[in-house]
C-alpha positions as CSV (number, residue, x, y, z in Angstrom):
1,M,-41.8,-25.8,52.7
2,I,-42.7,-29.3,52.5
3,S,-45.4,-30.5,54.7
4,H,-45.3,-34.1,55.9
5,F,-48.8,-35.8,56.2
6,K,-49.0,-38.6,58.5
7,K,-51.1,-41.5,57.8
8,Q,-54.0,-41.7,60.1
9,S,-53.7,-45.2,61.6
10,K,-56.8,-47.2,62.5
11,T,-56.8,-47.6,66.2
12,K,-56.4,-51.4,67.0
13,E,-58.8,-52.9,69.4
14,P,-57.8,-56.5,70.2
15,E,-60.5,-56.9,72.7
16,N,-63.2,-55.5,70.6
17,V,-65.5,-58.7,69.6
18,E,-67.9,-56.9,67.5
19,K,-65.3,-55.1,65.5
20,A,-63.6,-58.4,65.2
21,Y,-66.8,-60.1,64.2
22,E,-67.6,-57.5,61.4
23,Y,-63.9,-58.0,60.1
24,A,-64.6,-61.7,60.0
25,V,-67.8,-61.2,58.0
26,F,-66.1,-59.0,55.7
27,L,-63.5,-61.4,55.0
28,L,-66.2,-64.0,54.3
29,S,-68.0,-61.9,51.9
30,L,-65.1,-61.7,49.9
31,K,-64.8,-65.4,49.4
32,L,-65.5,-68.4,51.1
33,R,-62.8,-69.3,53.7
34,T,-61.6,-72.0,56.1
35,V,-61.7,-71.4,59.9
36,G,-57.9,-71.8,59.6
37,E,-57.6,-68.7,57.1
38,V,-59.9,-66.7,59.1
39,L,-57.8,-67.3,62.4
40,K,-54.7,-66.4,60.3
41,K,-56.1,-63.2,59.0
42,M,-57.6,-62.0,62.4
43,Q,-54.3,-62.7,64.0
44,G,-52.6,-60.9,61.5
45,R,-54.8,-57.9,62.3
46,G,-54.1,-58.1,66.1
47,Y,-57.1,-59.6,67.6
48,S,-56.5,-61.3,70.9
49,N,-56.9,-65.2,71.0
50,K,-59.8,-64.9,73.3
51,V,-61.8,-62.7,70.7
52,I,-60.9,-64.8,67.7
53,E,-62.1,-67.8,69.3
54,E,-65.3,-66.3,70.3
55,V,-66.0,-64.9,66.8
56,I,-65.1,-68.2,65.0
57,E,-67.5,-70.1,67.4
58,R,-70.2,-67.4,66.7
59,L,-69.6,-67.9,62.8
60,K,-69.7,-71.6,63.1
61,S,-72.8,-71.6,65.1
62,Q,-74.3,-69.1,62.3
63,K,-73.1,-71.6,59.6
64,Y,-70.9,-69.4,58.2
65,L,-67.8,-71.3,58.7
66,D,-68.1,-75.1,58.0
67,D,-64.7,-76.7,57.1
68,Q,-66.2,-80.1,56.3
69,R,-68.7,-78.5,53.7
70,Y,-66.0,-76.0,52.4
71,A,-63.7,-79.2,51.7
72,E,-66.4,-81.1,49.9
73,I,-67.1,-78.1,47.6
74,Y,-63.4,-77.5,47.1
75,L,-62.6,-81.1,46.2
76,E,-65.6,-81.0,43.7
77,N,-64.3,-77.9,42.0
78,L,-60.7,-79.1,41.9
79,K,-61.9,-82.3,40.4
80,K,-64.2,-80.5,37.8
81,Y,-61.9,-77.6,36.8
82,K,-58.4,-78.6,37.6
83,N,-56.0,-81.5,37.0
84,F,-54.5,-82.3,40.2
85,G,-54.2,-86.0,41.5
86,F,-54.7,-87.3,45.2
87,Y,-51.5,-85.7,46.5
88,G,-52.0,-82.6,44.4
89,I,-55.4,-82.0,46.0
90,K,-54.2,-82.9,49.6
91,K,-51.5,-80.3,49.4
92,K,-54.1,-77.8,48.2
93,F,-56.3,-78.6,51.2
94,M,-53.3,-78.1,53.5
95,E,-52.7,-74.8,52.1
96,K,-56.2,-73.8,53.0
97,K,-55.4,-74.7,56.6
98,L,-58.0,-77.6,56.7
99,P,-57.8,-80.0,59.8
100,S,-56.2,-83.2,58.5
101,T,-59.1,-85.4,59.8
102,I,-61.2,-83.4,57.6
103,I,-58.7,-83.7,54.5
104,E,-58.5,-87.7,54.9
105,S,-62.2,-88.2,55.2
106,V,-63.3,-85.8,52.4
107,L,-60.4,-87.5,50.0
108,Q,-61.2,-91.0,51.1
109,K,-65.0,-90.3,50.3
110,G,-64.7,-88.0,47.3
111,L,-61.7,-89.0,45.2
112,P,-61.9,-92.7,44.6
113,P,-59.0,-94.2,42.4
114,E,-61.2,-94.4,39.2
115,E,-62.0,-90.7,39.7
116,E,-58.3,-89.8,39.9
117,E,-57.6,-91.9,36.8
118,K,-60.4,-89.8,35.0
119,I,-58.7,-86.7,35.9
120,A,-55.2,-88.2,34.8
121,R,-56.6,-89.2,31.5
122,R,-58.2,-85.7,31.2
123,F,-54.6,-84.0,32.0
124,L,-52.9,-86.2,29.5
125,K,-55.3,-85.7,26.7
126,K,-54.9,-81.9,27.4
127,E,-51.2,-82.7,27.1
128,G,-51.7,-84.4,23.8
129,V,-50.9,-87.9,25.0
130,E,-53.4,-90.7,24.5
131,V,-53.1,-93.6,27.1
132,K,-54.7,-97.1,27.4
133,V,-58.2,-97.5,26.7
134,K,-60.3,-100.4,27.6
135,S,-63.0,-101.7,25.4
136,G,-65.1,-104.4,26.8
137,D,-62.8,-107.4,28.0
138,E,-59.9,-106.7,25.6
139,E,-57.3,-103.9,26.3
140,V,-56.5,-101.5,23.4
141,Q,-53.5,-99.4,23.5
142,Y,-53.5,-96.1,21.9
143,R,-50.3,-93.9,22.0
144,T,-49.1,-90.9,20.2
145,Y,-45.6,-91.8,20.9
146,D,-43.4,-94.8,20.2
147,E,-43.9,-97.5,22.5
148,E,-40.2,-98.5,22.9
149,S,-39.8,-94.8,24.1
150,N,-39.1,-95.2,27.8
151,K,-37.8,-91.5,27.9
152,T,-41.1,-90.2,26.7
153,K,-42.7,-92.5,29.1
154,Q,-40.8,-91.2,32.1
155,K,-41.4,-87.8,31.1
156,T,-44.9,-88.2,31.1
157,A,-44.9,-90.1,34.5
158,N,-43.0,-87.2,35.8
159,R,-45.6,-84.7,34.7
160,L,-48.2,-86.8,36.4
161,K,-46.2,-86.9,39.6
162,S,-45.7,-83.3,39.6
163,R,-49.4,-82.9,39.5
164,G,-49.8,-85.3,42.7
165,F,-51.3,-88.4,41.1
166,K,-50.5,-91.7,42.8
167,G,-48.2,-94.1,41.6
168,E,-50.7,-96.8,40.9
169,V,-52.6,-94.5,38.7
170,I,-49.7,-93.5,36.7
171,A,-48.6,-97.1,36.2
172,K,-52.0,-98.1,35.0
173,L,-52.0,-95.2,32.4
174,I,-48.4,-95.2,31.2
175,F,-46.7,-98.5,31.8
């Protein structure tokens, strides 16, 4: 005779604020998260909106949740360790469910065009493509590919575009 064991399911308590708070703190102990990410996880767990709002406000007041600070730290890490341009980083921020006002302000302050150009140069160097370099007042051009090869230029431009770099940065480096 085959016996079937039923999985003991945890009883959902959508109105229990303390359990919801413990769950949110557990989530934050795993990694830093945005308000939007915590909200989505808690909704997925079945907590009521009233309980979720209360928990999120409590976490904000305790400084466990701070989207502005999260965005600043995340931007610095992306700039340092990844090769994404303005739009690529903006997409990453949107995936983290950050408010658009925070995204715009952090990107405007934290990613000036010169910084984005530096990241693009780093990406191209990693890809094996050397680009325009200014030395003093004169502009010197070093390229690992034939200057007349528009096809290669276009491929390089498309790689930069796919990484989210602005058009003016691409044009400055490639054309």
